[in-house]
N, C-alpha and C positions, 0 to 999 in steps of 0.2 A: 504494500500500500504506500504509494508515493504521495506525500502531502505537499501542499503549497507549491506546486510546479509553477515556476515563474519565467522560464526562458525557453527559447527555441533550441538552445544547446541541450537543456535538460530533456526536452521532448525527444530529441534525436537519440539520446541515451536510452530512453524508454523503448523507442522503436527497435533499437539494437537488441535489448533484452528480450523483447517479444519475438523478434526474429529467431532467437535461440531457443524459443519454446517456453520461456518463463511467463507465468500468469502474473500480470501487473495490473492492479487497480489504480487508476490515475485520478488525482484530485487537483483542481486548481481553485482559484478564488476570483471574485469580481475585480479586485484591485489589480491583479495580474492580467486580467482580460481588458480592462477599460482605462487604467491609469498608467502613466509612464513617468520616467525619471525626471522629466521637466518639472514635476510637482515638487521636487526636492530643492528647487531654486528659490531664493528670496527668503523673507523673514518667516514665512509660514512653512518653510521646508521641514522643520522637525515634526509637524503634524503628520507627515507622510512617511516617516521612518518606520520600517518593519523588517522582519527577517523571513525569507530573503528580501533584498531591497527591490524597489521598482526597477523595471528594465526599460527597453526601448520600445518605440511604436512597432518596430519589426517583430519584437517578441510578442506584443499584444496580438498582432495579426496572426502569427503562427499558432498561438494558443486558441484564438477564436476559431480558426480553421479546424483545429483538432477537436474542438467541441462539436462543430457542425458535422464532421465526418465520423464521429463516434469513437474517437481515440480517448477522449476524456469521459470517465464514468460518473464523476461526482464534482459538483461545484459547492464548496463550503465557504465560510467567511473568515475564520480565525479572528473573530470579533474580540477586540479589547477596548474597554470603555474608559481608558485614561482620559482625563479632562484636558481641555485645551490648555489650561494653565499648567498642568503637569507636563504636557508634551513640550510646551514652549519654555519650560524652566531651564533647558539646556540646549546649546547648539553644538555639542560635542557628541558625535555618533556613539562614543563609548559609554555615555551616561544618559542619553535620551531614552525615555521609556519606549520600548519597541511595540508596535501594534496599533491598529486603527479599528474604529467601529465599522459595522457593515451589515449586521443581521437584519435590521428593519428594511434596508434597501435591497436586499438580495433578490427576492422574488420579482420585484418590479424591474430591476436591472436585467436579469436574465430573460424574463418574459419579453421585454422590449427588444433585446438582442435577437431573440428567436423570431419575433414578429417581423422585425426589420429585415432579417436575413431571408425569410420565406423558405428556409430549408429544414427547419425542425419546428414541430408544433407544440401545443400545450402539454400533450401527454409526455413528450420527451423532457420538457421542463420539469414536470412532476417527478419523472424518473431521476433526473440529475440532482434534484434538491431533496427528494424524500425517499422514494422506493429503493434506489441504488444504495444510498448511505445505510438504510435500515438493513439491507441484505449484507452489505460489507461488514457491518459491525455485529451481526448475529442477533438482531432484535426484530427481524421480520418473521411473521406478519403482525406481531403485536404493534409495531410501528410501521409506517410506510404503506399502509393498506387500508382500504375501506371494505370491511367484511364483518360478518358476525364473529364476535370473539376478539376483534382487534380493538385497541384503544380508539375512542372516538375523538381523535385529534384532527380537527377540520379547519380549513381556511376558506372563508367566503371571499371570492376574488372577483373584482370587476375588471374584465379584460379591456374595456373601452375607455376607462378613465385616464385622461391625459393630465399629467401634473409635473411640477418641477421640484426636484428634491432640494431641500434646504434645512438648515438648522431650526427654522421656525416650524416646520411640519414633521420633524422626526423627534424621537423621544429618548434617545440614548442619554445616559448620565454624562457622556463625554462633552455634551454641549456644542458639538460641531459634527458635520458630516463631510467625509472626504469627497463626496459626490455633489457638493454644493453647486447648484445651477444646472445640473444634468436634467434634461427633459426626458421623461419616460412615459410609457403607456401601460396601464394596468396597475391596480392597487388593491391590497388586502383590505377588506371592509370589516370583517369579523373573524375572530380566532377562538376556537373551542379547544380546551384541553380536557381529555377524557370526558367529553360530553358537556363540560361546563364552560359557558361563555366567559372568557377572560379579557377580551378586548372587543369593544363595539362602540360605534358612534364616537370614535376617537378618545374613548375613556378606558383606562386600565381597570379591570375588575378582578385581578388576581388576588389571592390571599396568601399570606405568609404561612409556610408549612404545607402547602398543597402539592409541592413537588414529590415525586415518587421515584425511588431508585429502580432502574430497569436493568435486569440481568441480561447478559449476552451469552450466547452459546459458543462453542468452539469455532464456529465458522468465522467469527469476527476476530480471532486472535492471530497475531503475527507481528512481525517487525514493521516499524514505520521508518521510512527514510525520507530525506528532503533533497530537493534540487533547487 
């Protein structure tokens, strides 16, 4: 399981491993698909420091193509909610707190990419963000499926809503979004956790202590490596 694939070079290494017969589950993130190293320039550069670092537009395009042709199985976020103040407290890469927020933006970003490409549909987006991760980590069909006996984790999604991502309409404790000003189509409207509404009408309805540990089976066990 390769996490946080960020580069064209890393993708090529995965292709070489697969050509030798190795089964590789490949994961990338929205920031490696849609952001590039130009974000590291200027006073706000520390906001975009993570590991691995942002790469070039060429790397973005290579990973986007890999998503569209099925080489990437999972898109995750590596969400870190360090605040804007925490991130900007240093301009030294050795002491900047690494990581950026992105969970709330994930579905809209990936759906917009899929819709604009015209090459993958909503079902594949669901697979990349939900079903495939559940299978990879051994928690399917409890998670990643809508069926009798599965947890009723559901998102009500408006595929036609056009909106612009900003810190004003996202809810992370970080107080900023790395996708500020990005125009997307499609937005989650309601979220249910095990059948209980926890987000609706832009109001968070979750309760402290409602989380539940999910056991994985042996399917999900294995080494994790990074490129």
